[in-house]
C-alpha positions in Angstrom: -50.2 -19.9 -22.6 -52.7 -17.8 -24.3 -54.5 -15.1 -22.1 -57.6 -17.3 -21.9 -55.4 -20.3 -20.8 -53.8 -18.1 -18.2 -57.2 -17.1 -16.8 -58.2 -20.8 -16.8 -54.9 -21.7 -15.0 -55.7 -19.2 -12.3 -59.3 -20.5 -11.9 -58.1 -24.1 -11.9 -55.3 -23.4 -9.3 -57.8 -21.5 -7.1 -60.3 -24.4 -7.3 -57.6 -26.9 -6.4 -56.4 -24.8 -3.4 -60.0 -24.5 -2.2 -60.4 -28.2 -2.3 -62.9 -28.1 -5.3 -61.1 -30.8 -7.1 -63.9 -31.7 -9.5 -64.0 -28.1 -10.6 -60.2 -28.0 -11.1 -60.4 -31.2 -13.2 -63.2 -29.8 -15.3 -61.3 -26.6 -16.1 -58.2 -28.6 -16.9 -60.1 -31.0 -19.2 -61.7 -28.1 -21.0 -58.3 -26.5 -21.8 -56.7 -29.9 -22.7 -59.4 -30.6 -25.4 -58.0 -27.7 -27.5 -54.4 -27.6 -26.1 -53.3 -31.1 -25.1 -49.7 -30.0 -24.9 -50.4 -27.7 -21.9 -48.6 -29.8 -19.2 -49.7 -27.5 -16.4 -53.3 -28.5 -16.9 -52.6 -32.2 -17.3 -50.5 -32.2 -14.1 -53.1 -30.2 -12.1 -55.9 -32.5 -13.2 -53.8 -35.5 -12.1 -53.1 -33.9 -8.7 -56.8 -33.2 -8.2 -57.7 -36.8 -9.1 -55.1 -38.1 -6.6 -56.8 -36.0 -4.0 -60.1 -37.5 -4.8 -58.7 -41.0 -4.4 -58.2 -41.9 -8.1 -54.5 -42.5 -8.6 -55.1 -44.7 -11.7 -57.1 -41.9 -13.4 -54.4 -39.4 -12.3 -51.7 -41.5 -13.9 -53.0 -40.8 -17.4 -52.9 -37.1 -16.8 -49.4 -37.2 -15.4 -48.3 -39.2 -18.5 -50.0 -36.6 -20.7 -48.1 -33.8 -18.9 -44.8 -35.7 -19.6 -45.7 -35.9 -23.3 -46.2 -32.2 -23.4 -43.0 -31.5 -21.4 -40.6 -34.4 -21.1 -38.5 -32.5 -18.7 -41.3 -31.7 -16.2 -39.9 -33.4 -13.1 -43.1 -32.7 -11.1 -45.1 -34.8 -13.6 -42.6 -37.6 -13.5 -42.6 -37.7 -9.7 -46.4 -37.4 -9.5 -46.7 -40.2 -12.0 -44.4 -42.4 -10.0 -46.4 -41.7 -6.8 -49.7 -42.5 -8.6 -48.3 -45.7 -9.9 -47.1 -46.8 -6.5 -50.5 -46.0 -5.0 -52.2 -47.9 -7.8 -50.1 -51.1 -7.1 -47.8 -50.6 -10.1 -44.6 -50.1 -8.2 -42.6 -51.9 -10.9 -43.6 -49.3 -13.5 -42.8 -46.5 -11.1 -39.4 -48.0 -10.5 -38.7 -48.2 -14.3 -39.9 -44.6 -14.6 -37.6 -43.4 -11.8 -34.6 -45.3 -13.2 -35.1 -43.6 -16.6 -35.5 -40.2 -15.0 -32.4 -40.7 -12.8 -30.4 -41.3 -16.0 -31.1 -37.6 -16.8 -31.1 -36.2 -13.3 -28.9 -38.6 -11.2 -28.8 -36.5 -8.1 -32.4 -35.5 -7.8 -33.5 -36.3 -4.2 -37.2 -36.6 -4.9 -36.6 -39.1 -7.7 -34.3 -41.1 -5.5 -36.8 -41.0 -2.7 -39.5 -42.3 -5.0 -37.2 -45.0 -6.2 -36.9 -46.0 -2.5 -40.7 -45.9 -2.2 -41.1 -48.2 -5.2 -38.5 -50.6 -3.8 -40.4 -50.7 -0.5 -43.7 -51.3 -2.3 -42.0 -54.2 -4.2 -40.6 -55.7 -1.0 -37.0 -55.0 -1.9 -35.3 -53.8 1.3 -31.8 -53.5 -0.4 -33.1 -51.2 -3.1 -35.1 -49.3 -0.5 -32.2 -48.7 1.8 -29.7 -47.9 -1.1 -32.1 -45.4 -2.8 -33.1 -43.7 0.5 -29.4 -43.4 1.6 -28.6 -41.9 -1.8 -31.4 -39.4 -1.4 -30.3 -38.4 2.1 -26.7 -37.8 1.0 -27.6 -35.2 -1.5 
């Protein structure tokens, strides 16, 4: 991050922590216009949008964060949660299955796989994934 981006990150994080979600999104969007690879800002904007009740809008920011940093587990798990909240549990499940290929013992990913299974009405998947998550 550049010094200007670091200052913006501090301001955006502070706005988020104070519950000023629109301000956090505005700061993040400003940075992302010139530095779309900055995953921190995309992820933060997504989190702020989730807090305002817009998981569909948040999903696009989480996906952008993943494009900037494919190994950002927070962005992947945040995207899965937003997809589940948006009624796209099947997409969340596919995302978790792909992520678990890389990180097979990650409890958050396993838990989200269980959440997607529950949302899809699949008790076997829900129980298996939840059990796997608890055994780690």
